[in-house]
TIFIPA-939880 format. One line per 4 residues: number of its first residue (from 1); their letters; for each residue x, y, z of N, C-alpha, C. Coordinates in steps of 0.05 Angstrom, whole numbers. Each point is the difference from the previous one (the first is absolute). Example, Ala and Ser with C-alpha at 12.3 -4.5 7.8 and 13.67 -1.06 7.14 Angstrom:
2
1) AS) 264:-114:156:-18:24:0:18:24:0; -7:21:-14:16:24:1:-15:22:14
***
This chain:
393
1) MGGN) -215:-588:963:-21:-22:7:5:-19:-5; 25:-14:-2:16:-25:-3:-5:-15:29; 19:-21:6:-2:-19:16:-23:-15:-1; 6:-20:23:-22:-26:5:-29:11:10
5) NMDL) -2:18:3:-18:10:23:-17:20:-21; -27:2:10:-15:25:-6:8:24:16; -2:18:-23:11:29:11:-12:21:-18; -12:17:10:-21:19:-20:21:27:4
9) ELSD) 27:3:10:11:19:2:15:6:-28; -6:23:-21:8:5:-20:28:5:0; 23:-12:-13:28:8:-6:-7:36:-8; 29:7:3:-5:31:-6:-1:5:-28
13) EQKL) 10:-22:-22:-2:-8:-23:-27:4:-12; -13:-17:13:-31:-2:-8:-19:21:12; 8:14:20:-12:31:13:1:17:-19; 23:0:-19:9:16:-23:-21:-1:-17
17) IVAQ) -1:-29:-16:-9:-12:-25:-38:9:12; -3:-6:11:-28:-1:14:-12:34:-4; 16:17:10:-2:27:7:2:5:-41; 14:-6:-6:5:7:-33:-21:-3:-17
21) VRRL) -7:-23:9:-29:-10:-16:-26:11:11; -4:7:25:-20:7:14:-1:27:-4; 23:22:-13:-1:30:-6:-9:-4:-36; 14:-20:-13:-14:5:-22:-27:-8:-9
25) VREE) -9:-12:20:-34:0:-4:-15:16:7; 11:11:21:-17:20:13:7:27:-13; 24:7:-7:7:27:-23:-1:-1:-23; 1:-25:-18:-10:-4:-21:-20:-11:-13
29) ILPL) 1:-25:6:-28:-13:-5:-31:9:13; -2:15:20:-26:2:5:-5:24:-11; 15:23:-2:-5:24:-8:-10:-8:-33; 12:-13:-11:-12:-9:-34:-24:-17:4
33) EAKL) 2:-18:16:-23:-17:0:-35:16:9; 2:25:11:-16:25:11:-16:-5:-30; 21:3:-16:-9:20:-25:-9:-22:-21; -2:-27:2:2:-23:-14:-35:-11:6
37) DPDA) -12:-12:-27:-29:-16:7:0:-22:24; -20:-1:16:12:-18:30:5:-28:-11; -6:-11:-28:1:-21:1:23:-3:-16; 16:18:-5:25:4:-19:23:-22:6
41) SELL) 15:-17:-11:18:-12:6:30:6:-12; 5:24:-20:22:10:-10:1:29:2; 19:7:0:13:25:-1:-1:9:-25; 1:25:3:7:18:-33:29:-9:-10
45) PEDF) 4:-6:-31:32:-1:0:16:3:12; 1:32:-6:15:16:14:6:0:28; -17:-5:13:3:-1:22:12:-26:17; 0:-22:-21:2:-22:1:28:-1:2
49) ARLS) 10:9:-24:29:1:-12:15:17:29; -11:20:6:13:20:20:8:-17:22; -27:-13:18:4:-18:24:26:-24:-12; -10:-9:-14:21:-23:-5:27:-2:2
53) AKVK) 8:29:-12:20:11:-2:17:12:25; -28:1:18:16:8:37:4:-20:7; -21:-32:-7:11:-22:16:24:-13:-6; 5:5:-32:28:-7:-1:22:15:7
57) EMGF) -1:22:11:20:13:7:7:-8:31; -36:-9:15:3:-9:25:20:-31:2; 3:-14:-20:11:-16:-1:-21:-30:4; -27:4:-2:-16:-22:5:-22:-5:-30
61) WGLD) 13:7:-24:-13:-12:-24:0:-24:3; -20:-14:-9:-1:-32:-4:6:-17:27; -21:11:15:2:-13:39:9:-32:-12; -20:-16:-12:-7:-22:2:22:-18:-25
65) IPAE) 19:16:-14:16:-9:-11:31:-3:11; 2:-34:4:26:-8:13:25:15:-14; 16:4:22:24:24:-1:20:-13:-25; -5:-30:-6:22:-7:-20:-17:4:-22
69) YGGP) -22:16:-7:-13:7:-25:-4:33:5; 20:5:14:-8:32:-3:-15:17:27; -15:-11:10:-15:2:18:10:9:32; -11:13:14:15:14:25:5:-14:21
73) GIDL) -10:-23:-7:10:-22:26:-9:-4:26; -24:12:0:-15:9:27:-2:-33:12; -5:0:30:-3:-25:14:-43:3:-1; -3:-25:6:-28:-3:-2:-9:16:22
77) VTRT) 17:0:22:-20:21:30:1:26:-9; 18:20:-12:5:13:-5:-20:6:-26; -4:-13:-16:-17:-3:-20:-28:7:3; -11:-23:31:-24:7:4:-3:27:15
81) LMAI) 17:7:15:-2:22:16:-4:22:-19; 8:3:-24:-2:17:-28:-19:-4:-13; -19:-28:5:-30:-4:-20:-20:17:31; 9:-2:26:-21:3:13:-6:42:-13
85) EMAQ) 29:14:-2:-6:28:-8:-15:1:-21; 9:-20:-26:-2:7:-21:-27:-1:-10; -22:-16:22:-26:-7:-8:-13:27:14; 8:21:10:-14:12:16:-10:28:-12
89) HRAG) -22:1:-24:-9:16:-15:-23:-13:-11; -20:10:-21:-20:-14:-9:-1:-16:-17; 29:1:-14:-4:-34:-20:21:-14:12; 12:3:23:14:-16:15:4:-31:0
93) LYAP) -26:-7:-4:-4:-36:-3:4:-3:-24; -8:4:-20:3:-9:-25:23:13:-15; 10:27:2:13:16:-15:19:11:21; 23:-8:19:9:11:20:23:18:-18
97) CYGV) -5:23:11:20:24:-17:-4:7:-25; -22:-13:-11:-17:0:-33:34:-11:-9; 16:-16:15:21:-14:-23:26:12:3; 5:23:10:24:17:-1:16:-22:7
101) FGGA) 4:-13:16:20:-19:13:11:-22:-24; -12:0:-21:7:-19:-21:-12:-24:13; -2:-24:-33:-9:-23:10:17:-25:2; 1:-24:3:23:-19:-4:-9:-24:-20
105) GLAQ) -22:6:-11:-7:-18:-19:-11:-21:13; 2:-28:-14:-9:-26:11:24:-17:15; -5:2:23:18:-13:22:13:-25:-6; -15:-13:-23:0:-25:-2:23:-3:-20
109) LYEA) 11:20:-20:17:7:-17:26:-3:2; 11:10:36:24:-8:-2:5:-19:4; -16:-33:-6:5:-21:4:14:-7:-34; -11:21:-13:4:-9:-31:23:-11:-3
113) NEDQ) 2:-13:-28:34:-2:-17:3:29:0; 18:-5:-16:22:25:-9:-20:12:-27; -9:-19:-19:-13:5:-27:-20:16:9; -16:-11:25:-30:5:6:4:32:12
117) KQRY) 21:7:14:10:22:18:-2:28:-34; 18:-7:-11:8:14:-18:-26:9:-16; -25:-15:-10:-21:1:-15:-17:8:18; 4:-2:19:-27:8:21:4:17:31
121) LYPT) 18:-15:15:10:16:18:6:32:3; 28:-1:-14:4:22:-5:-17:20:-19; -11:4:-18:-18:17:-9:-25:6:15; -4:-19:20:-16:12:21:12:15:25
125) LRGE) 16:-7:3:15:18:18:8:31:-10; 3:3:-29:17:22:-12:-30:14:-4; -30:-10:8:-23:12:4:-12:0:-39; 16:-28:-16:-9:10:-31:-22:-26:3
129) KRGF) -1:-24:13:-20:-18:2:-16:-2:29; -29:-2:-9:-15:-10:26:-1:-27:2; -11:-17:28:-5:-26:-2:-26:-3:22; -10:-30:-17:-25:-4:19:5:-24:20
133) FGLT) -14:-1:21:1:-37:15:-28:-9:-5; 4:-22:-14:-26:-15:-4:8:-23:8; -19:5:29:2:-24:18:-39:-16:0; -10:21:8:-28:-13:3:-16:-1:-18
137) EPSG) -21:-14:8:-16:-12:-24:-29:-3:8; -23:-4:-14:-19:0:5:-14:-14:22; 18:-28:-6:-9:-21:14:10:3:31; 15:25:13:7:0:20:30:22:8
141) GSDP) -3:11:20:31:10:3:10:-2:28; -15:-17:16:10:6:25:21:-31:0; -4:-15:-12:21:-31:-4:-2:8:-31; 19:15:-6:11:3:-33:9:-27:-7
145) ARAI) 26:-8:10:9:-26:-8:-16:-25:-6; -31:-7:10:-17:-16:3:-21:13:-31; -10:23:11:-18:11:-23:6:5:-25; 29:1:-6:8:-3:-26:-5:-14:-26
149) QTRA) -12:11:-14:-19:-20:-18:12:7:-30; 14:24:-3:14:1:-30:24:-12:-1; -7:-11:-21:26:-20:-8:16:8:-21; 29:-16:2:22:-4:-13:4:-25:-17
153) VRDG) 0:0:-14:7:-24:-18:26:4:-20; 19:-25:3:24:8:-13:-5:-6:-28; 9:10:-21:-4:-8:-36:21:16:-5; 22:-19:-11:29:2:-8:18:17:24
157) SDWV) -1:26:-9:24:19:13:-12:23:13; -35:-8:0:-17:22:8:-22:-20:17; -11:25:22:-26:-13:8:-23:13:-9; -16:-9:10:-26:11:-15:-20:7:29
161) LNGS) -7:23:0:-15:5:29:-27:-1:-12; -15:-5:13:-41:6:0:-9:-5:28; -18:23:6:-5:10:22:-9:25:9; -7:8:20:1:37:7:7:0:28
165) KVFI) 2:28:13:6:14:22:-15:17:3; -2:17:26:-16:10:6:14:11:27; -13:30:0:6:22:20:31:7:-6; 8:-1:-20:28:6:-9:3:32:-2
169) SGAD) 22:9:16:0:30:3:21:8:-35; -7:23:-15:22:4:-13:3:-11:-27; -15:-21:-5:5:-20:-21:-3:13:-34; -27:23:3:-4:9:-26:18:30:0
173) RAQY) 17:5:16:18:15:-7:29:-7:4; 7:-26:0:26:-14:5:4:-8:-27; 29:-7:-3:18:-9:-26:-3:-28:3; 6:-12:25:3:-33:11:-17:1:26
177) GLVF) 2:-35:4:-6:-1:35:7:-26:0; -6:-15:24:17:-19:8:-32:-20:0; -3:-18:-11:-17:-16:-3:-7:-31:12; -10:-9:23:7:-21:10:-24:-19:-6
181) ARTD) 10:-25:-11:-21:-19:-11:15:-24:6; -19:-24:2:2:-23:10:13:-15:-28; 24:-12:10:13:-21:-26:3:-20:10; -8:-14:25:-8:-26:7:-24:-2:16
185) AGKG) -17:-14:-9:-32:-4:16:4:-12:22; 16:-12:7:-2:-18:22:23:6:17; 10:19:5:15:13:22:-9:18:20; -26:13:0:-10:25:13:17:23:-7
189) RDGV) 19:14:29:11:23:-6:31:-12:-13; 10:-19:-1:19:-12:-18:0:-9:-17; -21:10:-22:-4:-4:-23:-8:25:-20; 11:22:16:-9:28:-7:28:13:-18
193) TCFI) -4:9:-22:26:14:-14:-6:31:-7; 22:19:0:-3:29:8:6:5:-36; -10:10:-13:11:6:-30:-13:29:-2; 24:16:-12:-2:29:-11:-6:3:-26
197) VDTD) -22:15:2:-18:1:-19:-3:25:-10; 10:-1:-25:-9:34:-14:-20:0:-10; -8:33:8:-37:7:-5:0:2:-27; 23:0:-17:-9:1:-34:1:-29:-12
201) MPGF) -3:-20:12:0:-27:-5:-28:-6:-7; 0:-14:-28:-21:-6:-9:-9:-23:24; -40:7:7:-12:-25:18:5:19:25; 8:23:-2:-3:19:33:-22:15:-4
205) HVRR) -16:-1:25:-26:14:-11:-4:14:30; -2:25:-6:-13:16:33:-29:2:-10; -13:-17:20:-33:-2:-13:-22:24:17; 15:4:22:-13:26:16:8:15:15
209) IIHT) -11:19:12:15:18:15:-25:-9:28; 13:-4:24:-11:-2:21:-2:27:20; -23:15:7:8:24:23:-3:-14:24; 12:9:19:-8:-6:27:2:18:16
213) LRST) 4:0:32:-3:27:13:18:10:-2; 24:-6:-8:22:22:-3:-6:15:-16; 7:30:-5:-10:29:-3:8:1:-30; 17:-7:-6:3:10:-38:14:-30:-1
217) NYAT) 21:-17:13:10:-26:-13:-19:-15:-8; 5:-26:-20:-18:-18:-3:22:-25:-7; -18:-27:1:5:-16:-4:-5:-10:-33; 6:-26:-9:-1:-10:-27:-8:-30:-1
221) ELQF) -15:-8:-17:3:-27:-3:4:-8:-33; 17:-25:9:21:-7:-28:-15:-21:-5; 7:-3:-33:-8:-27:-4:28:-7:-19; 6:-37:1:21:-3:-15:-19:-21:-16
225) EDLR) 13:-1:-30:-14:-16:-15:20:-9:-24; 11:-24:10:26:-3:-23:17:17:-7; 14:8:29:18:20:4:20:-22:0; 18:8:-19:25:-18:-1:26:22:11
229) VPQA) 16:-12:17:14:10:18:30:-19:-4; 24:14:-2:28:-15:-8:8:-17:26; 13:-14:-5:14:-19:26:24:25:15; 9:16:-15:13:28:8:-17:13:26
233) NVLG) -25:-4:-9:-10:21:21:-15:-12:23; 11:-30:0:-6:-6:36:18:13:14; -15:14:21:20:13:29:4:-33:19; 20:1:4:9:-26:20:-2:-26:-17
237) EVNR) -7:-16:21:-1:-28:-11:-34:-5:-8; -4:-19:-18:-24:-7:0:-8:-16:25; -23:9:-2:-18:-16:30:14:14:23; 14:15:1:1:16:18:0:26:7
241) GFAI) -16:9:-22:-13:28:3:-16:7:27; -19:-8:14:-3:9:24:16:0:19; 19:-9:2:25:8:22:6:29:-6; -3:0:-29:22:27:-1:-28:17:7
245) ANDR) -27:4:-9:-25:12:15:3:6:32; 7:-26:8:-12:-4:34:30:15:18; 19:-3:-7:20:13:13:2:23:0; -12:23:-18:3:22:-2:-30:17:21
249) LSRQ) -20:-18:-7:-25:4:17:-1:7:27; 12:-17:14:3:4:31:17:29:7; 20:8:-19:15:15:2:-12:35:-4; -20:-7:-26:-12:27:-2:-26:5:20
253) RIPY) -10:-18:12:-15:1:22:6:18:15; 28:1:7:11:26:19:-10:31:-2; 14:5:-17:-3:25:-9:-27:8:-13; -19:-18:-8:-31:-1:-1:-19:14:24
257) AAAC) 16:-18:25:-13:3:19:12:28:13; 30:10:1:4:27:3:-18:15:-13; -11:6:-22:-15:15:-17:-27:8:19; -11:-27:19:-30:-1:2:9:15:30
261) IGIA) 20:-7:14:17:19:23:-3:36:-4; 14:3:-26:4:27:-8:-26:15:0; -20:-15:-11:-24:21:-10:-14:5:30; -3:-26:21:-7:4:28:11:21:16
265) VKAQ) 23:7:-13:18:13:22:-14:32:-4; 1:0:-27:-17:29:-17:-34:-1:18; -12:-14:-9:-19:5:13:-9:4:29; 18:-14:17:-5:5:21:9:25:9
269) EMAI) 25:12:-12:3:26:0:-17:24:-2; -8:-10:-21:-29:16:-12:-24:-1:24; -6:-20:3:-17:-4:25:3:14:20; 30:-1:12:1:20:34:1:35:-9
273) DYAK) 8:-7:-24:7:33:0:-38:10:-6; -18:-15:-16:-25:12:6:-11:-2:23; 8:-20:22:-20:-7:17:14:24:22; 24:13:-3:0:22:14:-3:21:-12
277) LRDT) -16:6:-19:-2:22:-14:-29:6:1; -14:-26:-4:-43:-3:-8:-7:6:33; -19:21:0:-15:5:25:-32:-11:-7; -5:-18:23:-27:-10:-3:-16:5:25
281) FGAK) -26:10:1:-11:11:28:13:8:22; 19:16:-17:19:20:23:25:-8:8; 7:-20:-1:26:-11:-1:16:-17:-21; 20:2:1:13:-17:-25:1:-32:-3
285) LATR) 8:-7:-24:-13:-25:-4:17:-19:8; 26:3:5:21:-4:24:-6:-11:27; -21:17:8:-5:3:25:-24:-26:12; -11:-10:-24:-25:-25:-1:21:-32:2
289) QAIQ) -10:-14:18:16:-21:11:-3:-19:-26; -20:-1:-15:-6:-20:-24:19:8:-20; 8:17:-4:23:17:-20:23:-7:16; 6:-1:26:24:-2:2:6:-32:1
293) WMIV) -18:-12:6:3:-31:-2:7:-7:-31; -5:14:-19:0:-7:-32:31:2:-3; 9:26:12:29:16:-6:16:-31:7; -14:-5:36:25:-23:15:0:-28:-16
297) DNEI) -26:0:-12:2:-34:-16:10:10:-30; 1:23:-17:19:0:-24:23:0:8; 11:9:28:36:-1:4:7:-22:2; -17:-17:12:-1:-31:8:12:-15:-30
301) DIRT) -15:5:-17:-13:-15:-30:33:11:-1; 3:30:-6:28:2:-20:18:-10:19; 1:-6:25:26:-8:16:4:-31:-4; -19:-9:-1:-2:-29:-3:14:-11:-33
305) SLWL) -13:16:-18:5:-11:-22:31:13:-3; 13:25:8:28:2:-2:21:-17:18; -9:-11:12:19:-20:15:0:-26:-11; -18:-7:-16:-8:-33:-7:20:9:-36
309) TLAA) -10:17:-9:13:9:-26:31:7:6; 14:13:15:25:3:7:15:-29:6; -18:-13:19:11:-27:4:9:-20:-26; -21:6:-14:5:-22:-31:15:16:-4
313) AQKA) 10:22:-16:19:13:-8:28:-5:14; 6:-7:23:19:-4:12:7:-28:-6; -19:-22:6:2:-25:-6:9:-6:-35; -10:18:-13:6:-3:-30:28:3:-3
317) ERGE) 3:28:8:33:17:-3:17:-26:10; -8:-10:23:20:-16:16:12:-26:-18; -21:-12:-14:-5:-17:-24:-10:-31:16; -17:10:20:-11:-18:26:-32:-7:-17
321) PFRT) -6:-19:3:-30:-13:-7:-17:28:9; -24:11:-24:-15:19:9:-26:-6:-7; -2:-21:-11:-30:0:-15:-27:2:15; 9:-2:28:-22:-7:13:-6:36:1
325) DAAM) 28:10:14:2:21:12:-14:25:-25; 7:-4:-26:-9:22:-20:-28:-6:-5; -14:-27:3:-28:-6:4:-15:17:20; 17:0:21:-15:16:26:-3:23:-1
329) AKLV) 22:17:-15:2:25:-6:-15:11:-14; -13:-16:-26:-13:3:-19:-25:-2:3; -3:-18:19:-29:-6:3:-14:31:21; 25:0:21:-12:22:21:-6:32:-9
333) ASEA) 26:3:-15:4:27:-14:-28:4:-12; -9:-15:-19:-24:-4:-17:-16:12:13; -11:-22:16:-24:10:13:0:19:26; 21:5:11:5:12:23:-1:30:-20
337) GGRV) 9:7:-18:-2:21:-20:-28:11:-4; -20:-23:-6:-18:15:-8:-16:2:20; -2:-11:29:-4:9:18:-6:31:15; 34:7:-14:6:32:5:-7:14:-9
341) VDRA) -7:-3:-35:-8:19:-16:-34:1:10; -10:-29:4:-30:-4:6:-2:25:24; 11:0:24:-7:16:23:14:28:-9; 19:6:-12:4:28:-7:-31:17:-24
345) MQIH) 0:-22:-11:-32:14:-13:-29:0:16; 2:-10:20:-18:11:19:5:18:14; 24:5:8:8:19:22:-7:27:-17; 10:-1:-30:-3:19:-21:-30:15:-2
349) GGYG) -15:-23:8:-28:5:-7:-8:-3:-40; -15:22:0:-10:2:-27:25:7:-24; 20:12:21:20:10:-16:19:-22:-8; -7:-24:7:18:-24:-3:-5:-17:-20
353) MTKD) -24:10:-1:-12:-9:-34:7:10:-22; 8:29:-3:9:7:-18:18:-5:-16; 5:12:-32:22:-6:-6:21:31:9; -2:12:15:12:26:11:25:-15:11
357) LPLE) -4:-20:19:16:-12:14:8:-25:-14; 31:-14:3:-3:-23:-7:-16:-25:7; -9:-2:23:-5:-20:16:-19:-20:-17; -18:12:-18:-15:-19:-14:14:-14:-16
361) RWYR) 11:13:-9:23:-23:-25:16:-18:18; 11:12:16:15:-24:22:-19:-25:16; -31:9:-5:-13:-23:11:-7:-10:-18; -4:9:-25:-6:-21:-19:29:-18:-9
365) EMRI) 17:8:-3:28:-11:-12:10:-17:23; -1:1:24:5:-13:23:-11:-28:6; -22:1:-18:-20:-25:1:7:-23:-13; 13:12:-25:14:-22:-18:27:-11:16
369) RRVG) 10:15:16:29:-18:11:-7:-21:14; -29:-4:18:-11:-22:10:7:-26:-22; -3:1:-32:1:-17:-15:26:-2:-17; 13:25:-5:23:-7:-22:20:1:19
373) EGPS) 23:-21:-14:27:-6:8:-10:-23:20; -24:-22:-5:-14:-17:16:-14:8:23; -29:-10:-4:-15:8:23:4:-9:26; -12:16:17:3:-4:33:-5:-26:-3
377) EVQR) -16:-15:-3:-5:-22:3:28:-21:-6; 3:4:-17:29:-9:-15:23:1:17; -8:24:11:34:9:20:-9:-20:20; -22:-4:7:-9:-12:26:14:-30:-3
381) LIMA) -4:-7:-19:-1:-32:-19:32:-6:8; 20:19:-22:30:-1:10:7:3:31; -8:9:15:5:2:23:-3:-28:19; -25:-6:-3:-10:-23:9:19:-23:-11
385) RDLL) 1:-4:-25:21:-25:-13:29:5:14; 11:24:7:26:7:8:2:-7:32; -26:5:19:-1:-2:21:2:-23:12; -27:-19:-18:-6:-34:6:16:-20:-15
389) GGSF) 8:12:-15:11:-22:-26:-14:0:-25; 16:-11:-19:-11:1:-27:-22:-27:5; -2:-17:6:-20:-26:5:-27:13:11; 5:19:12:-28:12:9:-10:24:-16
393) H) -12:-10:-27:-9:21:-20:-19:-18:-16
***
């Protein structure tokens, strides 16, 4: 899928990789999932260990880890195709394959200095530490650079942080996190610094757990009270922290969109199978024009999302500007995926509302996708700025 033109034809290697991931999901994940609670997000330890070992044998462990740090070096287009397959099960949106492909830690840490890598990145890649990403604040998350009110003031060789964060995943189970704080009040997004904060530092508090539409995962609200962070824990340059965050956000939107497509593909598959099977008033549901149009609209939504997402992945992989493309992929895939799941539930009737099927979980969790990684409205704003020029915002 290289070159400068959009091409949906998979290479032989990509076909093989997609087939391997699909087989793992259908032959390993789905049978285990059938025995789990409908809202589960973790496998039993022995199942996780067995499947992780299998993934390592396949050469796919640590998909998002750069090759120089021991990752498989998967290109972004292939990674996008894999994300579509990995999402096609009940927990696939927020626990794709239940983590058996391994994690990459916090992507921003690859830009850390060697001392910071020794203390945080490498232990994370070895599975010895967990981190969290602390950007969003109660004052707002759509424009975090301007909404950040957490302050960091220099005091000798330390920085003293005061403020709060909200909707932060995993902070209650992490050993450290990346916390973005304002270090220059007059510079907007150019006055934010990223700090590596240990969760056992005095002044670090997890104030509450926030339950959301997600089935078992939850977010936290954090507070920092005179939290002292040494200068050695500044990630990157002072006042350049938002650049560290922003550079990665656009790229992350592509596999984020791909997961929405994966759910939609599976929901469509279920809807077609059920429509062919279900009898209503002496004929199959699939013979009803209303159902046929819903199936067609599903397919249009899926294919549109797929084209846009693969186009964004190709541009990013070629090193071309891709911010608008990633925003469009995220916007379209998250909104279209929600429509597909909604139609699939309607086709299934009462069964679509039950926990016997994964549709109700997808319906709840897909709603979050229109907000997560930047809400739809912000994606439109990003595209408008790029299309019209920065002076029209």
